[in-house]
PDB file of N, CA, C and O in Angstrom, chain B, residues numbered from 101:
ATOM      1  N   MET B 101      94.779  89.340 103.195  1.00  0.00           N
ATOM      2  CA  MET B 101      94.551  90.222 102.057  1.00  0.00           C
ATOM      3  C   MET B 101      95.830  90.990 101.743  1.00  0.00           C
ATOM      4  O   MET B 101      96.554  91.404 102.648  1.00  0.00           O
ATOM      5  N   ALA B 102      96.097  91.175 100.466  1.00  0.00           N
ATOM      6  CA  ALA B 102      97.227  91.992 100.042  1.00  0.00           C
ATOM      7  C   ALA B 102      96.891  93.463 100.266  1.00  0.00           C
ATOM      8  O   ALA B 102      95.753  93.890 100.072  1.00  0.00           O
ATOM      9  N   VAL B 103      97.886  94.222 100.673  1.00  0.00           N
ATOM     10  CA  VAL B 103      97.703  95.648 100.960  1.00  0.00           C
ATOM     11  C   VAL B 103      98.186  96.481  99.782  1.00  0.00           C
ATOM     12  O   VAL B 103      99.273  96.256  99.250  1.00  0.00           O
ATOM     13  N   ILE B 104      97.364  97.446  99.383  1.00  0.00           N
ATOM     14  CA  ILE B 104      97.724  98.414  98.353  1.00  0.00           C
ATOM     15  C   ILE B 104      97.658  99.792  98.983  1.00  0.00           C
ATOM     16  O   ILE B 104      96.611 100.203  99.484  1.00  0.00           O
ATOM     17  N   GLU B 105      98.786 100.513  98.956  1.00  0.00           N
ATOM     18  CA  GLU B 105      98.778 101.885  99.452  1.00  0.00           C
ATOM     19  C   GLU B 105      98.160 102.790  98.401  1.00  0.00           C
ATOM     20  O   GLU B 105      98.466 102.683  97.213  1.00  0.00           O
ATOM     21  N   VAL B 106      97.291 103.678  98.845  1.00  0.00           N
ATOM     22  CA  VAL B 106      96.681 104.656  97.955  1.00  0.00           C
ATOM     23  C   VAL B 106      97.294 106.004  98.307  1.00  0.00           C
ATOM     24  O   VAL B 106      97.089 106.520  99.406  1.00  0.00           O
ATOM     25  N   LEU B 107      98.045 106.570  97.369  1.00  0.00           N
ATOM     26  CA  LEU B 107      98.718 107.843  97.623  1.00  0.00           C
ATOM     27  C   LEU B 107      97.693 108.963  97.648  1.00  0.00           C
ATOM     28  O   LEU B 107      96.902 109.133  96.721  1.00  0.00           O
ATOM     29  N   MET B 108      97.728 109.724  98.737  1.00  0.00           N
ATOM     30  CA  MET B 108      96.742 110.766  99.005  1.00  0.00           C
ATOM     31  C   MET B 108      97.420 112.126  99.048  1.00  0.00           C
ATOM     32  O   MET B 108      98.644 112.199  99.154  1.00  0.00           O
ATOM     33  N   PRO B 109      96.644 113.209  98.966  1.00  0.00           N
ATOM     34  CA  PRO B 109      97.223 114.547  99.068  1.00  0.00           C
ATOM     35  C   PRO B 109      97.964 114.736 100.398  1.00  0.00           C
ATOM     36  O   PRO B 109      97.659 114.078 101.393  1.00  0.00           O
ATOM     37  N   ALA B 110      98.931 115.639 100.395  1.00  0.00           N
ATOM     38  CA  ALA B 110      99.684 115.961 101.607  1.00  0.00           C
ATOM     39  C   ALA B 110      98.747 116.574 102.654  1.00  0.00           C
ATOM     40  O   ALA B 110      97.684 117.095 102.316  1.00  0.00           O
ATOM     41  N   ALA B 111      99.147 116.508 103.906  1.00  0.00           N
ATOM     42  CA  ALA B 111      98.359 117.078 105.002  1.00  0.00           C
ATOM     43  C   ALA B 111      98.075 118.551 104.723  1.00  0.00           C
ATOM     44  O   ALA B 111      98.954 119.284 104.268  1.00  0.00           O
ATOM     45  N   GLY B 112      96.865 118.974 104.992  1.00  0.00           N
ATOM     46  CA  GLY B 112      96.486 120.364 104.807  1.00  0.00           C
ATOM     47  C   GLY B 112      96.025 120.706 103.401  1.00  0.00           C
ATOM     48  O   GLY B 112      95.629 121.842 103.141  1.00  0.00           O
ATOM     49  N   SER B 113      96.070 119.743 102.490  1.00  0.00           N
ATOM     50  CA  SER B 113      95.655 119.993 101.114  1.00  0.00           C
ATOM     51  C   SER B 113      94.143 120.177 101.040  1.00  0.00           C
ATOM     52  O   SER B 113      93.388 119.529 101.765  1.00  0.00           O
ATOM     53  N   SER B 114      93.721 121.059 100.162  1.00  0.00           N
ATOM     54  CA  SER B 114      92.282 121.257  99.975  1.00  0.00           C
ATOM     55  C   SER B 114      91.629 120.059  99.289  1.00  0.00           C
ATOM     56  O   SER B 114      90.402 119.986  99.214  1.00  0.00           O
ATOM     57  N   TYR B 115      92.430 119.122  98.790  1.00  0.00           N
ATOM     58  CA  TYR B 115      91.914 117.932  98.136  1.00  0.00           C
ATOM     59  C   TYR B 115      91.760 116.749  99.094  1.00  0.00           C
ATOM     60  O   TYR B 115      91.259 115.696  98.700  1.00  0.00           O
ATOM     61  N   GLY B 116      92.183 116.915 100.333  1.00  0.00           N
ATOM     62  CA  GLY B 116      92.211 115.808 101.282  1.00  0.00           C
ATOM     63  C   GLY B 116      90.876 115.127 101.520  1.00  0.00           C
ATOM     64  O   GLY B 116      90.781 113.902 101.449  1.00  0.00           O
ATOM     65  N   GLU B 117      89.849 115.908 101.802  1.00  0.00           N
ATOM     66  CA  GLU B 117      88.536 115.323 102.098  1.00  0.00           C
ATOM     67  C   GLU B 117      87.976 114.580 100.889  1.00  0.00           C
ATOM     68  O   GLU B 117      87.409 113.497 101.033  1.00  0.00           O
ATOM     69  N   MET B 118      88.132 115.155  99.706  1.00  0.00           N
ATOM     70  CA  MET B 118      87.657 114.511  98.491  1.00  0.00           C
ATOM     71  C   MET B 118      88.377 113.174  98.272  1.00  0.00           C
ATOM     72  O   MET B 118      87.765 112.201  97.832  1.00  0.00           O
ATOM     73  N   ALA B 119      89.650 113.134  98.574  1.00  0.00           N
ATOM     74  CA  ALA B 119      90.424 111.900  98.385  1.00  0.00           C
ATOM     75  C   ALA B 119      89.953 110.801  99.331  1.00  0.00           C
ATOM     76  O   ALA B 119      89.840 109.643  98.930  1.00  0.00           O
ATOM     77  N   VAL B 120      89.678 111.157 100.586  1.00  0.00           N
ATOM     78  CA  VAL B 120      89.196 110.167 101.556  1.00  0.00           C
ATOM     79  C   VAL B 120      87.871 109.579 101.083  1.00  0.00           C
ATOM     80  O   VAL B 120      87.672 108.366 101.138  1.00  0.00           O
ATOM     81  N   GLU B 121      86.977 110.427 100.623  1.00  0.00           N
ATOM     82  CA  GLU B 121      85.693 109.947 100.108  1.00  0.00           C
ATOM     83  C   GLU B 121      85.905 109.029  98.903  1.00  0.00           C
ATOM     84  O   GLU B 121      85.203 108.029  98.751  1.00  0.00           O
ATOM     85  N   GLY B 122      86.857 109.363  98.060  1.00  0.00           N
ATOM     86  CA  GLY B 122      87.146 108.542  96.889  1.00  0.00           C
ATOM     87  C   GLY B 122      87.636 107.157  97.263  1.00  0.00           C
ATOM     88  O   GLY B 122      87.201 106.166  96.678  1.00  0.00           O
ATOM     89  N   VAL B 123      88.538 107.078  98.230  1.00  0.00           N
ATOM     90  CA  VAL B 123      89.044 105.773  98.678  1.00  0.00           C
ATOM     91  C   VAL B 123      87.900 104.939  99.242  1.00  0.00           C
ATOM     92  O   VAL B 123      87.781 103.753  98.933  1.00  0.00           O
ATOM     93  N   GLU B 124      87.075 105.544 100.050  1.00  0.00           N
ATOM     94  CA  GLU B 124      85.962 104.804 100.653  1.00  0.00           C
ATOM     95  C   GLU B 124      85.026 104.247  99.584  1.00  0.00           C
ATOM     96  O   GLU B 124      84.465 103.166  99.758  1.00  0.00           O
ATOM     97  N   ALA B 125      84.854 104.967  98.493  1.00  0.00           N
ATOM     98  CA  ALA B 125      83.974 104.510  97.421  1.00  0.00           C
ATOM     99  C   ALA B 125      84.501 103.237  96.749  1.00  0.00           C
ATOM    100  O   ALA B 125      83.717 102.463  96.198  1.00  0.00           O
ATOM    101  N   TYR B 126      85.803 103.015  96.790  1.00  0.00           N
ATOM    102  CA  TYR B 126      86.410 101.849  96.148  1.00  0.00           C
ATOM    103  C   TYR B 126      86.747 100.713  97.104  1.00  0.00           C
ATOM    104  O   TYR B 126      87.052  99.606  96.660  1.00  0.00           O
ATOM    105  N   ARG B 127      86.697 100.966  98.395  1.00  0.00           N
ATOM    106  CA  ARG B 127      87.161  99.985  99.385  1.00  0.00           C
ATOM    107  C   ARG B 127      86.468  98.623  99.244  1.00  0.00           C
ATOM    108  O   ARG B 127      87.145  97.595  99.259  1.00  0.00           O
ATOM    109  N   ALA B 128      85.163  98.593  99.109  1.00  0.00           N
ATOM    110  CA  ALA B 128      84.429  97.326  99.026  1.00  0.00           C
ATOM    111  C   ALA B 128      84.777  96.550  97.753  1.00  0.00           C
ATOM    112  O   ALA B 128      84.919  95.328  97.790  1.00  0.00           O
ATOM    113  N   ALA B 129      84.915  97.260  96.626  1.00  0.00           N
ATOM    114  CA  ALA B 129      85.243  96.583  95.372  1.00  0.00           C
ATOM    115  C   ALA B 129      86.621  95.922  95.445  1.00  0.00           C
ATOM    116  O   ALA B 129      86.801  94.807  94.955  1.00  0.00           O
ATOM    117  N   PHE B 130      87.591  96.604  96.054  1.00  0.00           N
ATOM    118  CA  PHE B 130      88.923  96.014  96.196  1.00  0.00           C
ATOM    119  C   PHE B 130      88.891  94.854  97.187  1.00  0.00           C
ATOM    120  O   PHE B 130      89.538  93.830  96.965  1.00  0.00           O
ATOM    121  N   ALA B 131      88.145  95.009  98.272  1.00  0.00           N
ATOM    122  CA  ALA B 131      88.054  93.938  99.273  1.00  0.00           C
ATOM    123  C   ALA B 131      87.451  92.673  98.670  1.00  0.00           C
ATOM    124  O   ALA B 131      87.851  91.565  99.028  1.00  0.00           O
ATOM    125  N   ALA B 132      86.506  92.828  97.771  1.00  0.00           N
ATOM    126  CA  ALA B 132      85.895  91.663  97.114  1.00  0.00           C
ATOM    127  C   ALA B 132      86.917  90.880  96.293  1.00  0.00           C
ATOM    128  O   ALA B 132      86.706  89.705  95.994  1.00  0.00           O
ATOM    129  N   GLN B 133      88.014  91.524  95.933  1.00  0.00           N
ATOM    130  CA  GLN B 133      89.084  90.869  95.175  1.00  0.00           C
ATOM    131  C   GLN B 133      90.258  90.471  96.076  1.00  0.00           C
ATOM    132  O   GLN B 133      91.317  90.071  95.591  1.00  0.00           O
ATOM    133  N   GLY B 134      90.056  90.585  97.389  1.00  0.00           N
ATOM    134  CA  GLY B 134      91.094  90.197  98.339  1.00  0.00           C
ATOM    135  C   GLY B 134      92.163  91.244  98.552  1.00  0.00           C
ATOM    136  O   GLY B 134      93.285  90.914  98.936  1.00  0.00           O
ATOM    137  N   LEU B 135      91.833  92.506  98.309  1.00  0.00           N
ATOM    138  CA  LEU B 135      92.802  93.600  98.433  1.00  0.00           C
ATOM    139  C   LEU B 135      92.346  94.611  99.471  1.00  0.00           C
ATOM    140  O   LEU B 135      91.171  94.974  99.521  1.00  0.00           O
ATOM    141  N   THR B 136      93.270  95.059 100.288  1.00  0.00           N
ATOM    142  CA  THR B 136      92.991  96.079 101.302  1.00  0.00           C
ATOM    143  C   THR B 136      93.619  97.390 100.863  1.00  0.00           C
ATOM    144  O   THR B 136      94.801  97.430 100.520  1.00  0.00           O
ATOM    145  N   LEU B 137      92.839  98.459 100.873  1.00  0.00           N
ATOM    146  CA  LEU B 137      93.368  99.775 100.547  1.00  0.00           C
ATOM    147  C   LEU B 137      93.873 100.451 101.811  1.00  0.00           C
ATOM    148  O   LEU B 137      93.174 100.482 102.824  1.00  0.00           O
ATOM    149  N   ALA B 138      95.083 100.989 101.756  1.00  0.00           N
ATOM    150  CA  ALA B 138      95.695 101.674 102.896  1.00  0.00           C
ATOM    151  C   ALA B 138      96.103 103.077 102.451  1.00  0.00           C
ATOM    152  O   ALA B 138      97.157 103.243 101.837  1.00  0.00           O
ATOM    153  N   PRO B 139      95.280 104.097 102.752  1.00  0.00           N
ATOM    154  CA  PRO B 139      95.630 105.457 102.362  1.00  0.00           C
ATOM    155  C   PRO B 139      96.957 105.902 103.000  1.00  0.00           C
ATOM    156  O   PRO B 139      97.236 105.600 104.161  1.00  0.00           O
ATOM    157  N   ARG B 140      97.769 106.629 102.209  1.00  0.00           N
ATOM    158  CA  ARG B 140      99.036 107.173 102.701  1.00  0.00           C
ATOM    159  C   ARG B 140      99.294 108.490 101.992  1.00  0.00           C
ATOM    160  O   ARG B 140      99.188 108.575 100.768  1.00  0.00           O
ATOM    161  N   ARG B 141      99.637 109.528 102.769  1.00  0.00           N
ATOM    162  CA  ARG B 141      99.997 110.801 102.147  1.00  0.00           C
ATOM    163  C   ARG B 141     101.157 110.569 101.189  1.00  0.00           C
ATOM    164  O   ARG B 141     102.074 109.809 101.497  1.00  0.00           O
ATOM    165  N   TRP B 142     101.122 111.206 100.052  1.00  0.00           N
ATOM    166  CA  TRP B 142     102.149 110.969  99.030  1.00  0.00           C
ATOM    167  C   TRP B 142     103.539 111.333  99.520  1.00  0.00           C
ATOM    168  O   TRP B 142     104.531 110.800  99.024  1.00  0.00           O
ATOM    169  N   ASP B 143     103.623 112.250 100.501  1.00  0.00           N
ATOM    170  CA  ASP B 143     104.925 112.686 100.995  1.00  0.00           C
ATOM    171  C   ASP B 143     105.362 111.957 102.260  1.00  0.00           C
ATOM    172  O   ASP B 143     106.365 112.328 102.871  1.00  0.00           O
ATOM    173  N   ALA B 144     104.622 110.922 102.661  1.00  0.00           N
ATOM    174  CA  ALA B 144     104.976 110.126 103.844  1.00  0.00           C
ATOM    175  C   ALA B 144     105.804 108.914 103.421  1.00  0.00           C
ATOM    176  O   ALA B 144     105.713 108.475 102.274  1.00  0.00           O
ATOM    177  N   PRO B 145     106.604 108.371 104.329  1.00  0.00           N
ATOM    178  CA  PRO B 145     107.387 107.170 103.998  1.00  0.00           C
ATOM    179  C   PRO B 145     106.472 106.001 103.616  1.00  0.00           C
ATOM    180  O   PRO B 145     105.355 105.889 104.120  1.00  0.00           O
ATOM    181  N   ALA B 146     106.945 105.157 102.746  1.00  0.00           N
ATOM    182  CA  ALA B 146     106.178 103.981 102.322  1.00  0.00           C
ATOM    183  C   ALA B 146     106.016 103.014 103.480  1.00  0.00           C
ATOM    184  O   ALA B 146     106.885 102.912 104.346  1.00  0.00           O
ATOM    185  N   GLY B 147     104.894 102.304 103.486  1.00  0.00           N
ATOM    186  CA  GLY B 147     104.639 101.304 104.509  1.00  0.00           C
ATOM    187  C   GLY B 147     105.418 100.032 104.228  1.00  0.00           C
ATOM    188  O   GLY B 147     105.938  99.842 103.129  1.00  0.00           O
ATOM    189  N   GLY B 148     105.496  99.165 105.222  1.00  0.00           N
ATOM    190  CA  GLY B 148     106.303  97.973 105.081  1.00  0.00           C
ATOM    191  C   GLY B 148     105.620  96.793 104.419  1.00  0.00           C
ATOM    192  O   GLY B 148     106.298  95.962 103.815  1.00  0.00           O
ATOM    193  N   ASP B 149     104.298  96.687 104.511  1.00  0.00           N
ATOM    194  CA  ASP B 149     103.649  95.476 104.024  1.00  0.00           C
ATOM    195  C   ASP B 149     102.837  95.674 102.744  1.00  0.00           C
ATOM    196  O   ASP B 149     102.138  94.755 102.316  1.00  0.00           O
ATOM    197  N   ALA B 150     102.915  96.839 102.135  1.00  0.00           N
ATOM    198  CA  ALA B 150     102.158  97.081 100.905  1.00  0.00           C
ATOM    199  C   ALA B 150     102.799  96.353  99.731  1.00  0.00           C
ATOM    200  O   ALA B 150     104.023  96.314  99.606  1.00  0.00           O
ATOM    201  N   LYS B 151     101.971  95.785  98.883  1.00  0.00           N
ATOM    202  CA  LYS B 151     102.435  95.085  97.687  1.00  0.00           C
ATOM    203  C   LYS B 151     102.481  96.005  96.473  1.00  0.00           C
ATOM    204  O   LYS B 151     103.154  95.704  95.487  1.00  0.00           O
ATOM    205  N   ALA B 152     101.762  97.134  96.546  1.00  0.00           N
ATOM    206  CA  ALA B 152     101.710  98.073  95.424  1.00  0.00           C
ATOM    207  C   ALA B 152     101.248  99.426  95.943  1.00  0.00           C
ATOM    208  O   ALA B 152     100.792  99.546  97.080  1.00  0.00           O
ATOM    209  N   ALA B 153     101.370 100.433  95.104  1.00  0.00           N
ATOM    210  CA  ALA B 153     100.881 101.777  95.434  1.00  0.00           C
ATOM    211  C   ALA B 153     100.138 102.339  94.230  1.00  0.00           C
ATOM    212  O   ALA B 153     100.566 102.180  93.087  1.00  0.00           O
ATOM    213  N   LEU B 154      99.034 102.988  94.504  1.00  0.00           N
ATOM    214  CA  LEU B 154      98.236 103.637  93.464  1.00  0.00           C
ATOM    215  C   LEU B 154      98.033 105.088  93.853  1.00  0.00           C
ATOM    216  O   LEU B 154      97.902 105.398  95.037  1.00  0.00           O
ATOM    217  N   ALA B 155      98.005 105.973  92.884  1.00  0.00           N
ATOM    218  CA  ALA B 155      97.665 107.371  93.151  1.00  0.00           C
ATOM    219  C   ALA B 155      96.147 107.507  93.091  1.00  0.00           C
ATOM    220  O   ALA B 155      95.517 107.056  92.135  1.00  0.00           O
ATOM    221  N   MET B 156      95.560 108.129  94.112  1.00  0.00           N
ATOM    222  CA  MET B 156      94.118 108.322  94.107  1.00  0.00           C
ATOM    223  C   MET B 156      93.720 109.180  92.912  1.00  0.00           C
ATOM    224  O   MET B 156      92.770 108.861  92.197  1.00  0.00           O
ATOM    225  N   PHE B 157      94.443 110.254  92.704  1.00  0.00           N
ATOM    226  CA  PHE B 157      94.270 111.118  91.533  1.00  0.00           C
ATOM    227  C   PHE B 157      95.431 112.101  91.514  1.00  0.00           C
ATOM    228  O   PHE B 157      96.166 112.225  92.494  1.00  0.00           O
ATOM    229  N   ALA B 158      95.588 112.785  90.416  1.00  0.00           N
ATOM    230  CA  ALA B 158      96.631 113.811  90.326  1.00  0.00           C
ATOM    231  C   ALA B 158      96.003 115.128  90.750  1.00  0.00           C
ATOM    232  O   ALA B 158      95.145 115.660  90.046  1.00  0.00           O
ATOM    233  N   TRP B 159      96.415 115.652  91.875  1.00  0.00           N
ATOM    234  CA  TRP B 159      95.799 116.849  92.420  1.00  0.00           C
ATOM    235  C   TRP B 159      96.746 118.031  92.328  1.00  0.00           C
ATOM    236  O   TRP B 159      97.940 117.914  92.605  1.00  0.00           O
ATOM    237  N   GLY B 160      96.212 119.135  91.948  1.00  0.00           N
ATOM    238  CA  GLY B 160      96.949 120.384  91.976  1.00  0.00           C
ATOM    239  C   GLY B 160      98.014 120.573  90.919  1.00  0.00           C
ATOM    240  O   GLY B 160      98.737 121.567  90.964  1.00  0.00           O
ATOM    241  N   TYR B 161      98.139 119.675  89.985  1.00  0.00           N
ATOM    242  CA  TYR B 161      99.210 119.806  88.990  1.00  0.00           C
ATOM    243  C   TYR B 161      99.078 121.091  88.190  1.00  0.00           C
ATOM    244  O   TYR B 161     100.081 121.696  87.810  1.00  0.00           O
ATOM    245  N   HIS B 162      97.854 121.505  87.935  1.00  0.00           N
ATOM    246  CA  HIS B 162      97.627 122.718  87.151  1.00  0.00           C
ATOM    247  C   HIS B 162      97.972 123.982  87.925  1.00  0.00           C
ATOM    248  O   HIS B 162      98.250 125.020  87.325  1.00  0.00           O
ATOM    249  N   ALA B 163      97.957 123.902  89.253  1.00  0.00           N
ATOM    250  CA  ALA B 163      98.238 125.066  90.091  1.00  0.00           C
ATOM    251  C   ALA B 163      99.723 125.232  90.394  1.00  0.00           C
ATOM    252  O   ALA B 163     100.144 126.303  90.830  1.00  0.00           O
ATOM    253  N   ASP B 164     100.526 124.185  90.169  1.00  0.00           N
ATOM    254  CA  ASP B 164     101.947 124.252  90.496  1.00  0.00           C
ATOM    255  C   ASP B 164     102.764 123.440  89.497  1.00  0.00           C
ATOM    256  O   ASP B 164     103.369 122.436  89.871  1.00  0.00           O
ATOM    257  N   PRO B 165     102.790 123.859  88.230  1.00  0.00           N
ATOM    258  CA  PRO B 165     103.530 123.089  87.222  1.00  0.00           C
ATOM    259  C   PRO B 165     104.998 122.901  87.579  1.00  0.00           C
ATOM    260  O   PRO B 165     105.555 121.830  87.340  1.00  0.00           O
ATOM    261  N   ALA B 166     105.633 123.915  88.145  1.00  0.00           N
ATOM    262  CA  ALA B 166     107.054 123.800  88.508  1.00  0.00           C
ATOM    263  C   ALA B 166     107.254 122.736  89.583  1.00  0.00           C
ATOM    264  O   ALA B 166     108.245 122.006  89.553  1.00  0.00           O
ATOM    265  N   GLY B 167     106.336 122.642  90.518  1.00  0.00           N
ATOM    266  CA  GLY B 167     106.433 121.636  91.575  1.00  0.00           C
ATOM    267  C   GLY B 167     106.347 120.219  91.038  1.00  0.00           C
ATOM    268  O   GLY B 167     107.003 119.310  91.546  1.00  0.00           O
ATOM    269  N   TRP B 168     105.533 120.037  90.006  1.00  0.00           N
ATOM    270  CA  TRP B 168     105.398 118.708  89.409  1.00  0.00           C
ATOM    271  C   TRP B 168     106.606 118.347  88.564  1.00  0.00           C
ATOM    272  O   TRP B 168     106.924 117.168  88.401  1.00  0.00           O
ATOM    273  N   ALA B 169     107.282 119.354  88.026  1.00  0.00           N
ATOM    274  CA  ALA B 169     108.456 119.101  87.208  1.00  0.00           C
ATOM    275  C   ALA B 169     109.727 118.989  88.046  1.00  0.00           C
ATOM    276  O   ALA B 169     110.753 118.515  87.559  1.00  0.00           O
ATOM    277  N   ALA B 170     109.661 119.419  89.295  1.00  0.00           N
ATOM    278  CA  ALA B 170     110.834 119.404  90.179  1.00  0.00           C
ATOM    279  C   ALA B 170     111.198 117.974  90.570  1.00  0.00           C
ATOM    280  O   ALA B 170     110.355 117.078  90.513  1.00  0.00           O
ATOM    281  N   PRO B 171     112.449 117.761  90.966  1.00  0.00           N
ATOM    282  CA  PRO B 171     112.843 116.430  91.448  1.00  0.00           C
ATOM    283  C   PRO B 171     112.027 116.036  92.676  1.00  0.00           C
ATOM    284  O   PRO B 171     111.541 116.905  93.400  1.00  0.00           O
ATOM    285  N   PRO B 172     111.872 114.738  92.915  1.00  0.00           N
ATOM    286  CA  PRO B 172     111.124 114.297  94.101  1.00  0.00           C
ATOM    287  C   PRO B 172     111.877 114.680  95.381  1.00  0.00           C
ATOM    288  O   PRO B 172     113.066 114.996  95.326  1.00  0.00           O
ATOM    289  N   PRO B 173     111.189 114.653  96.536  1.00  0.00           N
ATOM    290  CA  PRO B 173     111.838 114.985  97.804  1.00  0.00           C
ATOM    291  C   PRO B 173     113.053 114.084  98.055  1.00  0.00           C
ATOM    292  O   PRO B 173     113.135 112.979  97.518  1.00  0.00           O
ATOM    293  N   ALA B 174     113.980 114.556  98.862  1.00  0.00           N
ATOM    294  CA  ALA B 174     115.192 113.799  99.182  1.00  0.00           C
ATOM    295  C   ALA B 174     114.835 112.392  99.655  1.00  0.00           C
ATOM    296  O   ALA B 174     113.905 112.210 100.440  1.00  0.00           O
ATOM    297  N   GLY B 175     115.567 111.420  99.178  1.00  0.00           N
ATOM    298  CA  GLY B 175     115.350 110.037  99.584  1.00  0.00           C
ATOM    299  C   GLY B 175     114.291 109.311  98.786  1.00  0.00           C
ATOM    300  O   GLY B 175     114.060 108.124  99.013  1.00  0.00           O
ATOM    301  N   ARG B 176     113.646 109.986  97.863  1.00  0.00           N
ATOM    302  CA  ARG B 176     112.606 109.345  97.040  1.00  0.00           C
ATOM    303  C   ARG B 176     113.039 109.402  95.596  1.00  0.00           C
ATOM    304  O   ARG B 176     113.802 110.286  95.205  1.00  0.00           O
ATOM    305  N   ARG B 177     112.566 108.481  94.812  1.00  0.00           N
ATOM    306  CA  ARG B 177     112.875 108.504  93.394  1.00  0.00           C
ATOM    307  C   ARG B 177     111.583 108.425  92.610  1.00  0.00           C
ATOM    308  O   ARG B 177     110.559 107.957  93.108  1.00  0.00           O
ATOM    309  N   ARG B 178     111.649 108.882  91.402  1.00  0.00           N
ATOM    310  CA  ARG B 178     110.472 108.830  90.538  1.00  0.00           C
ATOM    311  C   ARG B 178     110.184 107.383  90.156  1.00  0.00           C
ATOM    312  O   ARG B 178     111.093 106.571  89.985  1.00  0.00           O
ATOM    313  N   CYS B 179     108.924 107.093  90.029  1.00  0.00           N
ATOM    314  CA  CYS B 179     108.497 105.766  89.607  1.00  0.00           C
ATOM    315  C   CYS B 179     108.652 105.652  88.099  1.00  0.00           C
ATOM    316  O   CYS B 179     108.310 106.575  87.360  1.00  0.00           O
ATOM    317  N   ARG B 180     109.161 104.535  87.654  1.00  0.00           N
ATOM    318  CA  ARG B 180     109.192 104.247  86.224  1.00  0.00           C
ATOM    319  C   ARG B 180     108.085 103.234  85.962  1.00  0.00           C
ATOM    320  O   ARG B 180     108.229 102.051  86.270  1.00  0.00           O
ATOM    321  N   CYS B 181     107.007 103.694  85.405  1.00  0.00           N
ATOM    322  CA  CYS B 181     105.847 102.822  85.174  1.00  0.00           C
ATOM    323  C   CYS B 181     105.983 102.103  83.835  1.00  0.00           C
ATOM    324  O   CYS B 181     106.488 102.659  82.859  1.00  0.00           O
ATOM    325  N   SER B 182     105.534 100.894  83.814  1.00  0.00           N
ATOM    326  CA  SER B 182     105.604 100.100  82.598  1.00  0.00           C
ATOM    327  C   SER B 182     104.479  99.077  82.608  1.00  0.00           C
ATOM    328  O   SER B 182     104.080  98.583  83.663  1.00  0.00           O
ATOM    329  N   THR B 183     103.978  98.770  81.434  1.00  0.00           N
ATOM    330  CA  THR B 183     102.956  97.718  81.346  1.00  0.00           C
ATOM    331  C   THR B 183     103.600  96.364  81.114  1.00  0.00           C
ATOM    332  O   THR B 183     102.915  95.341  81.132  1.00  0.00           O
ATOM    333  N   ARG B 184     104.919  96.343  80.895  1.00  0.00           N
ATOM    334  CA  ARG B 184     105.625  95.090  80.662  1.00  0.00           C
ATOM    335  C   ARG B 184     106.155  94.538  81.975  1.00  0.00           C
ATOM    336  O   ARG B 184     106.638  95.303  82.810  1.00  0.00           O
ATOM    337  N   PRO B 185     106.076  93.220  82.179  1.00  0.00           N
ATOM    338  CA  PRO B 185     106.691  92.637  83.375  1.00  0.00           C
ATOM    339  C   PRO B 185     108.196  92.810  83.325  1.00  0.00           C
ATOM    340  O   PRO B 185     108.790  92.812  82.247  1.00  0.00           O
ATOM    341  N   ARG B 186     108.801  92.952  84.462  1.00  0.00           N
ATOM    342  CA  ARG B 186     110.260  93.111  84.524  1.00  0.00           C
ATOM    343  C   ARG B 186     110.917  91.792  84.807  1.00  0.00           C
ATOM    344  O   ARG B 186     112.143  91.720  84.896  1.00  0.00           O
TER     345      ARG B 186
END
């Protein structure tokens, strides 16, 4: 099965439990399509065997607008999303 990392809230976030429940709700549907969901904190290093990454949801953006507008942590770059193949 192909692995998809699901970006989750950072450790200690008040959104953590809700995110885990959300991933579990989708696990069977993805597995039926041959995909394995692998939760990963958004601030943790990327895994080696994942084919893609999805954000579980956008959490806390309204509580910290400056944090969302700030550059990503050192060593990470912003994703450039596109619907067109590269």
